[in-house]
Biotite code that builds the C-alpha atoms (Angstrom):
import biotite.structure as struc

atoms = struc.array([
    struc.Atom([-17.490, 19.940, 4.360], chain_id="A", res_id=1, res_name="UNK", atom_name="CA", element="C"),
    struc.Atom([-15.504, 17.160, 6.066], chain_id="A", res_id=2, res_name="UNK", atom_name="CA", element="C"),
    struc.Atom([-15.839, 14.919, 3.020], chain_id="A", res_id=3, res_name="UNK", atom_name="CA", element="C"),
    struc.Atom([-14.531, 17.710, 0.814], chain_id="A", res_id=4, res_name="UNK", atom_name="CA", element="C"),
    struc.Atom([-11.483, 18.246, 3.040], chain_id="A", res_id=5, res_name="UNK", atom_name="CA", element="C"),
    struc.Atom([-10.738, 14.519, 3.223], chain_id="A", res_id=6, res_name="UNK", atom_name="CA", element="C"),
    struc.Atom([-11.152, 14.084, -0.522], chain_id="A", res_id=7, res_name="UNK", atom_name="CA", element="C"),
    struc.Atom([-8.957, 17.113, -1.204], chain_id="A", res_id=8, res_name="UNK", atom_name="CA", element="C"),
    struc.Atom([-6.306, 15.671, 1.116], chain_id="A", res_id=9, res_name="UNK", atom_name="CA", element="C"),
    struc.Atom([-6.428, 12.322, -0.704], chain_id="A", res_id=10, res_name="UNK", atom_name="CA", element="C"),
    struc.Atom([-6.020, 14.022, -4.065], chain_id="A", res_id=11, res_name="UNK", atom_name="CA", element="C"),
    struc.Atom([-3.130, 16.118, -2.730], chain_id="A", res_id=12, res_name="UNK", atom_name="CA", element="C"),
    struc.Atom([-1.352, 13.040, -1.379], chain_id="A", res_id=13, res_name="UNK", atom_name="CA", element="C"),
    struc.Atom([-1.896, 11.113, -4.608], chain_id="A", res_id=14, res_name="UNK", atom_name="CA", element="C"),
    struc.Atom([-0.667, 13.965, -6.765], chain_id="A", res_id=15, res_name="UNK", atom_name="CA", element="C"),
    struc.Atom([2.293, 14.782, -4.536], chain_id="A", res_id=16, res_name="UNK", atom_name="CA", element="C"),
    struc.Atom([3.587, 11.245, -4.997], chain_id="A", res_id=17, res_name="UNK", atom_name="CA", element="C"),
    struc.Atom([4.154, 11.946, -8.657], chain_id="A", res_id=18, res_name="UNK", atom_name="CA", element="C"),
    struc.Atom([6.445, 14.814, -7.726], chain_id="A", res_id=19, res_name="UNK", atom_name="CA", element="C"),
    struc.Atom([8.045, 13.362, -4.575], chain_id="A", res_id=20, res_name="UNK", atom_name="CA", element="C"),
    struc.Atom([8.654, 9.708, -5.393], chain_id="A", res_id=21, res_name="UNK", atom_name="CA", element="C"),
    struc.Atom([11.060, 8.217, -2.900], chain_id="A", res_id=22, res_name="UNK", atom_name="CA", element="C"),
    struc.Atom([14.081, 6.222, -4.095], chain_id="A", res_id=23, res_name="UNK", atom_name="CA", element="C"),
    struc.Atom([14.174, 2.990, -2.132], chain_id="A", res_id=24, res_name="UNK", atom_name="CA", element="C"),
    struc.Atom([17.383, 0.989, -2.421], chain_id="A", res_id=25, res_name="UNK", atom_name="CA", element="C"),
    struc.Atom([18.227, -0.440, 1.013], chain_id="A", res_id=26, res_name="UNK", atom_name="CA", element="C"),
    struc.Atom([16.356, -2.785, 3.333], chain_id="A", res_id=27, res_name="UNK", atom_name="CA", element="C"),
    struc.Atom([16.009, 0.082, 5.812], chain_id="A", res_id=28, res_name="UNK", atom_name="CA", element="C"),
    struc.Atom([14.525, 2.323, 3.102], chain_id="A", res_id=29, res_name="UNK", atom_name="CA", element="C"),
    struc.Atom([12.089, -0.442, 2.207], chain_id="A", res_id=30, res_name="UNK", atom_name="CA", element="C"),
    struc.Atom([11.061, -0.878, 5.836], chain_id="A", res_id=31, res_name="UNK", atom_name="CA", element="C"),
    struc.Atom([10.425, 2.868, 6.219], chain_id="A", res_id=32, res_name="UNK", atom_name="CA", element="C"),
    struc.Atom([8.306, 3.022, 3.082], chain_id="A", res_id=33, res_name="UNK", atom_name="CA", element="C"),
    struc.Atom([6.339, -0.090, 3.975], chain_id="A", res_id=34, res_name="UNK", atom_name="CA", element="C"),
    struc.Atom([5.559, 1.305, 7.438], chain_id="A", res_id=35, res_name="UNK", atom_name="CA", element="C"),
    struc.Atom([3.567, 3.990, 5.593], chain_id="A", res_id=36, res_name="UNK", atom_name="CA", element="C"),
    struc.Atom([1.646, 1.185, 3.899], chain_id="A", res_id=37, res_name="UNK", atom_name="CA", element="C"),
    struc.Atom([0.466, 0.275, 7.393], chain_id="A", res_id=38, res_name="UNK", atom_name="CA", element="C"),
    struc.Atom([-2.234, 2.871, 6.724], chain_id="A", res_id=39, res_name="UNK", atom_name="CA", element="C"),
    struc.Atom([-4.020, -0.051, 5.046], chain_id="A", res_id=40, res_name="UNK", atom_name="CA", element="C"),
    struc.Atom([-5.483, -0.915, 8.473], chain_id="A", res_id=41, res_name="UNK", atom_name="CA", element="C"),
    struc.Atom([-6.994, 2.567, 8.584], chain_id="A", res_id=42, res_name="UNK", atom_name="CA", element="C"),
    struc.Atom([-8.643, 1.967, 5.221], chain_id="A", res_id=43, res_name="UNK", atom_name="CA", element="C"),
    struc.Atom([-10.582, -0.935, 6.727], chain_id="A", res_id=44, res_name="UNK", atom_name="CA", element="C"),
    struc.Atom([-11.568, 1.092, 9.804], chain_id="A", res_id=45, res_name="UNK", atom_name="CA", element="C"),
    struc.Atom([-12.886, 3.867, 7.580], chain_id="A", res_id=46, res_name="UNK", atom_name="CA", element="C"),
    struc.Atom([-14.806, 1.405, 5.398], chain_id="A", res_id=47, res_name="UNK", atom_name="CA", element="C"),
    struc.Atom([-16.404, -0.166, 8.465], chain_id="A", res_id=48, res_name="UNK", atom_name="CA", element="C"),
    struc.Atom([-17.339, 3.344, 9.653], chain_id="A", res_id=49, res_name="UNK", atom_name="CA", element="C"),
    struc.Atom([-19.059, 3.937, 6.296], chain_id="A", res_id=50, res_name="UNK", atom_name="CA", element="C"),
    struc.Atom([-16.590, 6.729, 5.545], chain_id="A", res_id=51, res_name="UNK", atom_name="CA", element="C"),
    struc.Atom([-15.423, 6.364, 1.960], chain_id="A", res_id=52, res_name="UNK", atom_name="CA", element="C"),
    struc.Atom([-13.636, 9.726, 2.027], chain_id="A", res_id=53, res_name="UNK", atom_name="CA", element="C"),
    struc.Atom([-11.364, 8.755, 4.914], chain_id="A", res_id=54, res_name="UNK", atom_name="CA", element="C"),
    struc.Atom([-10.800, 5.329, 3.352], chain_id="A", res_id=55, res_name="UNK", atom_name="CA", element="C"),
    struc.Atom([-9.699, 6.957, 0.088], chain_id="A", res_id=56, res_name="UNK", atom_name="CA", element="C"),
    struc.Atom([-7.346, 9.341, 1.913], chain_id="A", res_id=57, res_name="UNK", atom_name="CA", element="C"),
    struc.Atom([-5.644, 6.437, 3.705], chain_id="A", res_id=58, res_name="UNK", atom_name="CA", element="C"),
    struc.Atom([-5.603, 4.378, 0.524], chain_id="A", res_id=59, res_name="UNK", atom_name="CA", element="C"),
    struc.Atom([-3.703, 7.158, -1.267], chain_id="A", res_id=60, res_name="UNK", atom_name="CA", element="C"),
    struc.Atom([-0.957, 6.869, 1.378], chain_id="A", res_id=61, res_name="UNK", atom_name="CA", element="C"),
    struc.Atom([-0.807, 3.096, 0.926], chain_id="A", res_id=62, res_name="UNK", atom_name="CA", element="C"),
    struc.Atom([-0.726, 3.326, -2.850], chain_id="A", res_id=63, res_name="UNK", atom_name="CA", element="C"),
    struc.Atom([2.144, 5.809, -2.782], chain_id="A", res_id=64, res_name="UNK", atom_name="CA", element="C"),
    struc.Atom([4.129, 3.602, -0.376], chain_id="A", res_id=65, res_name="UNK", atom_name="CA", element="C"),
    struc.Atom([3.675, 0.557, -2.616], chain_id="A", res_id=66, res_name="UNK", atom_name="CA", element="C"),
    struc.Atom([4.605, 2.624, -5.659], chain_id="A", res_id=67, res_name="UNK", atom_name="CA", element="C"),
    struc.Atom([7.715, 3.966, -3.894], chain_id="A", res_id=68, res_name="UNK", atom_name="CA", element="C"),
    struc.Atom([8.775, 0.434, -2.925], chain_id="A", res_id=69, res_name="UNK", atom_name="CA", element="C"),
    struc.Atom([8.830, -0.561, -6.592], chain_id="A", res_id=70, res_name="UNK", atom_name="CA", element="C"),
    struc.Atom([12.261, 1.019, -7.121], chain_id="A", res_id=71, res_name="UNK", atom_name="CA", element="C"),
    struc.Atom([13.769, -1.399, -4.561], chain_id="A", res_id=72, res_name="UNK", atom_name="CA", element="C"),
    struc.Atom([12.583, -4.443, -6.485], chain_id="A", res_id=73, res_name="UNK", atom_name="CA", element="C"),
    struc.Atom([13.658, -3.015, -9.835], chain_id="A", res_id=74, res_name="UNK", atom_name="CA", element="C"),
    struc.Atom([17.118, -2.055, -8.550], chain_id="A", res_id=75, res_name="UNK", atom_name="CA", element="C"),
    struc.Atom([17.639, -5.522, -7.087], chain_id="A", res_id=76, res_name="UNK", atom_name="CA", element="C"),
    struc.Atom([16.304, -7.218, -10.230], chain_id="A", res_id=77, res_name="UNK", atom_name="CA", element="C"),
    struc.Atom([13.554, -9.163, -8.493], chain_id="A", res_id=78, res_name="UNK", atom_name="CA", element="C"),
    struc.Atom([11.130, -9.517, -11.401], chain_id="A", res_id=79, res_name="UNK", atom_name="CA", element="C"),
    struc.Atom([8.693, -11.648, -9.421], chain_id="A", res_id=80, res_name="UNK", atom_name="CA", element="C"),
    struc.Atom([8.513, -8.914, -6.765], chain_id="A", res_id=81, res_name="UNK", atom_name="CA", element="C"),
    struc.Atom([8.032, -6.257, -9.448], chain_id="A", res_id=82, res_name="UNK", atom_name="CA", element="C"),
    struc.Atom([5.080, -8.282, -10.751], chain_id="A", res_id=83, res_name="UNK", atom_name="CA", element="C"),
    struc.Atom([3.655, -8.695, -7.221], chain_id="A", res_id=84, res_name="UNK", atom_name="CA", element="C"),
    struc.Atom([4.074, -4.950, -6.706], chain_id="A", res_id=85, res_name="UNK", atom_name="CA", element="C"),
    struc.Atom([2.246, -4.136, -9.938], chain_id="A", res_id=86, res_name="UNK", atom_name="CA", element="C"),
    struc.Atom([-0.512, -6.595, -9.039], chain_id="A", res_id=87, res_name="UNK", atom_name="CA", element="C"),
    struc.Atom([-0.914, -4.892, -5.653], chain_id="A", res_id=88, res_name="UNK", atom_name="CA", element="C"),
    struc.Atom([-1.085, -1.471, -7.324], chain_id="A", res_id=89, res_name="UNK", atom_name="CA", element="C"),
    struc.Atom([-3.810, -2.748, -9.675], chain_id="A", res_id=90, res_name="UNK", atom_name="CA", element="C"),
    struc.Atom([-5.814, -4.090, -6.713], chain_id="A", res_id=91, res_name="UNK", atom_name="CA", element="C"),
    struc.Atom([-5.359, -0.800, -4.849], chain_id="A", res_id=92, res_name="UNK", atom_name="CA", element="C"),
    struc.Atom([-6.702, 1.030, -7.913], chain_id="A", res_id=93, res_name="UNK", atom_name="CA", element="C"),
    struc.Atom([-9.708, -1.310, -8.042], chain_id="A", res_id=94, res_name="UNK", atom_name="CA", element="C"),
    struc.Atom([-10.368, -0.659, -4.359], chain_id="A", res_id=95, res_name="UNK", atom_name="CA", element="C"),
    struc.Atom([-10.187, 3.086, -4.978], chain_id="A", res_id=96, res_name="UNK", atom_name="CA", element="C"),
    struc.Atom([-12.843, 2.743, -7.698], chain_id="A", res_id=97, res_name="UNK", atom_name="CA", element="C"),
    struc.Atom([-15.042, 0.793, -5.302], chain_id="A", res_id=98, res_name="UNK", atom_name="CA", element="C"),
    struc.Atom([-14.609, 3.490, -2.658], chain_id="A", res_id=99, res_name="UNK", atom_name="CA", element="C"),
    struc.Atom([-15.606, 6.123, -5.233], chain_id="A", res_id=100, res_name="UNK", atom_name="CA", element="C"),
    struc.Atom([-18.773, 4.322, -6.344], chain_id="A", res_id=101, res_name="UNK", atom_name="CA", element="C"),
    struc.Atom([-22.081, 5.947, -5.568], chain_id="A", res_id=102, res_name="UNK", atom_name="CA", element="C"),
    struc.Atom([-23.830, 4.934, -3.495], chain_id="A", res_id=103, res_name="UNK", atom_name="CA", element="C"),
    struc.Atom([-21.027, 3.682, -1.265], chain_id="A", res_id=104, res_name="UNK", atom_name="CA", element="C"),
    struc.Atom([-21.547, 0.019, -0.346], chain_id="A", res_id=105, res_name="UNK", atom_name="CA", element="C"),
    struc.Atom([-19.726, -1.148, 2.790], chain_id="A", res_id=106, res_name="UNK", atom_name="CA", element="C"),
    struc.Atom([-20.137, -4.856, 1.949], chain_id="A", res_id=107, res_name="UNK", atom_name="CA", element="C"),
    struc.Atom([-18.684, -4.460, -1.547], chain_id="A", res_id=108, res_name="UNK", atom_name="CA", element="C"),
    struc.Atom([-15.854, -2.283, -0.250], chain_id="A", res_id=109, res_name="UNK", atom_name="CA", element="C"),
    struc.Atom([-15.074, -4.811, 2.493], chain_id="A", res_id=110, res_name="UNK", atom_name="CA", element="C"),
    struc.Atom([-14.878, -7.634, -0.041], chain_id="A", res_id=111, res_name="UNK", atom_name="CA", element="C"),
    struc.Atom([-12.619, -5.573, -2.315], chain_id="A", res_id=112, res_name="UNK", atom_name="CA", element="C"),
    struc.Atom([-10.471, -4.604, 0.705], chain_id="A", res_id=113, res_name="UNK", atom_name="CA", element="C"),
    struc.Atom([-9.941, -8.291, 1.552], chain_id="A", res_id=114, res_name="UNK", atom_name="CA", element="C"),
    struc.Atom([-9.083, -9.083, -2.065], chain_id="A", res_id=115, res_name="UNK", atom_name="CA", element="C"),
    struc.Atom([-6.569, -6.244, -2.091], chain_id="A", res_id=116, res_name="UNK", atom_name="CA", element="C"),
    struc.Atom([-5.065, -7.486, 1.163], chain_id="A", res_id=117, res_name="UNK", atom_name="CA", element="C"),
    struc.Atom([-4.478, -10.832, -0.525], chain_id="A", res_id=118, res_name="UNK", atom_name="CA", element="C"),
    struc.Atom([-2.240, -9.219, -3.121], chain_id="A", res_id=119, res_name="UNK", atom_name="CA", element="C"),
    struc.Atom([-0.223, -7.567, -0.352], chain_id="A", res_id=120, res_name="UNK", atom_name="CA", element="C"),
    struc.Atom([-0.010, -10.864, 1.513], chain_id="A", res_id=121, res_name="UNK", atom_name="CA", element="C"),
    struc.Atom([1.425, -12.610, -1.564], chain_id="A", res_id=122, res_name="UNK", atom_name="CA", element="C"),
    struc.Atom([4.472, -10.347, -1.502], chain_id="A", res_id=123, res_name="UNK", atom_name="CA", element="C"),
    struc.Atom([4.778, -10.524, 2.281], chain_id="A", res_id=124, res_name="UNK", atom_name="CA", element="C"),
    struc.Atom([4.850, -14.322, 2.167], chain_id="A", res_id=125, res_name="UNK", atom_name="CA", element="C"),
    struc.Atom([7.742, -14.232, -0.274], chain_id="A", res_id=126, res_name="UNK", atom_name="CA", element="C"),
    struc.Atom([9.755, -11.248, 0.935], chain_id="A", res_id=127, res_name="UNK", atom_name="CA", element="C"),
    struc.Atom([8.732, -10.129, 4.414], chain_id="A", res_id=128, res_name="UNK", atom_name="CA", element="C"),
    struc.Atom([9.354, -11.585, 7.862], chain_id="A", res_id=129, res_name="UNK", atom_name="CA", element="C"),
    struc.Atom([8.726, -10.376, 11.392], chain_id="A", res_id=130, res_name="UNK", atom_name="CA", element="C"),
    struc.Atom([11.562, -9.430, 13.720], chain_id="A", res_id=131, res_name="UNK", atom_name="CA", element="C"),
    struc.Atom([11.644, -10.070, 17.462], chain_id="A", res_id=132, res_name="UNK", atom_name="CA", element="C"),
    struc.Atom([9.414, -7.006, 18.008], chain_id="A", res_id=133, res_name="UNK", atom_name="CA", element="C"),
    struc.Atom([6.800, -8.223, 15.494], chain_id="A", res_id=134, res_name="UNK", atom_name="CA", element="C"),
    struc.Atom([7.799, -5.559, 12.971], chain_id="A", res_id=135, res_name="UNK", atom_name="CA", element="C"),
    struc.Atom([7.937, -6.507, 9.313], chain_id="A", res_id=136, res_name="UNK", atom_name="CA", element="C"),
    struc.Atom([11.412, -6.609, 7.808], chain_id="A", res_id=137, res_name="UNK", atom_name="CA", element="C"),
    struc.Atom([12.903, -7.848, 4.564], chain_id="A", res_id=138, res_name="UNK", atom_name="CA", element="C"),
    struc.Atom([13.126, -11.621, 4.835], chain_id="A", res_id=139, res_name="UNK", atom_name="CA", element="C"),
    struc.Atom([16.809, -12.480, 5.394], chain_id="A", res_id=140, res_name="UNK", atom_name="CA", element="C"),
    struc.Atom([18.369, -13.978, 2.280], chain_id="A", res_id=141, res_name="UNK", atom_name="CA", element="C"),
    struc.Atom([15.446, -13.123, 0.030], chain_id="A", res_id=142, res_name="UNK", atom_name="CA", element="C"),
    struc.Atom([17.390, -10.484, -1.907], chain_id="A", res_id=143, res_name="UNK", atom_name="CA", element="C"),
    struc.Atom([21.001, -11.301, -2.752], chain_id="A", res_id=144, res_name="UNK", atom_name="CA", element="C"),
    struc.Atom([23.519, -8.813, -1.408], chain_id="A", res_id=145, res_name="UNK", atom_name="CA", element="C"),
    struc.Atom([20.996, -7.034, 0.818], chain_id="A", res_id=146, res_name="UNK", atom_name="CA", element="C"),
    struc.Atom([21.078, -7.520, 4.550], chain_id="A", res_id=147, res_name="UNK", atom_name="CA", element="C"),
    struc.Atom([19.010, -5.985, 7.238], chain_id="A", res_id=148, res_name="UNK", atom_name="CA", element="C"),
])
């Protein structure tokens, strides 16, 4: 029953994103959306707990956050960031397929999780920095005309 509820929640979150896509145009908007992507840590915890359903539910939150952030990069004409964003979405989709495979394999999912994290890291290296409180922010000067 728990797996059904978790899976239903993941589907609801994934589908709701199509209807409720968030417009992200400022650095503050980007930071808010990317905080939701912090659910990526929960994906790993669920994988390590052998709970593919919970991992998929958290992954749906991450995917929607990354998708929502895409409007920021498009609006600010950062084609390299748009490509990094699309690459991350593709890796998130691959991870979702791995989480859906039967039987669920923790080792394979862990490897795919790390690979997916690498695509996120590529964008963070280019466009994200940490503030004095160790929170990620838009790297100062990385997007012309946008300040934090």
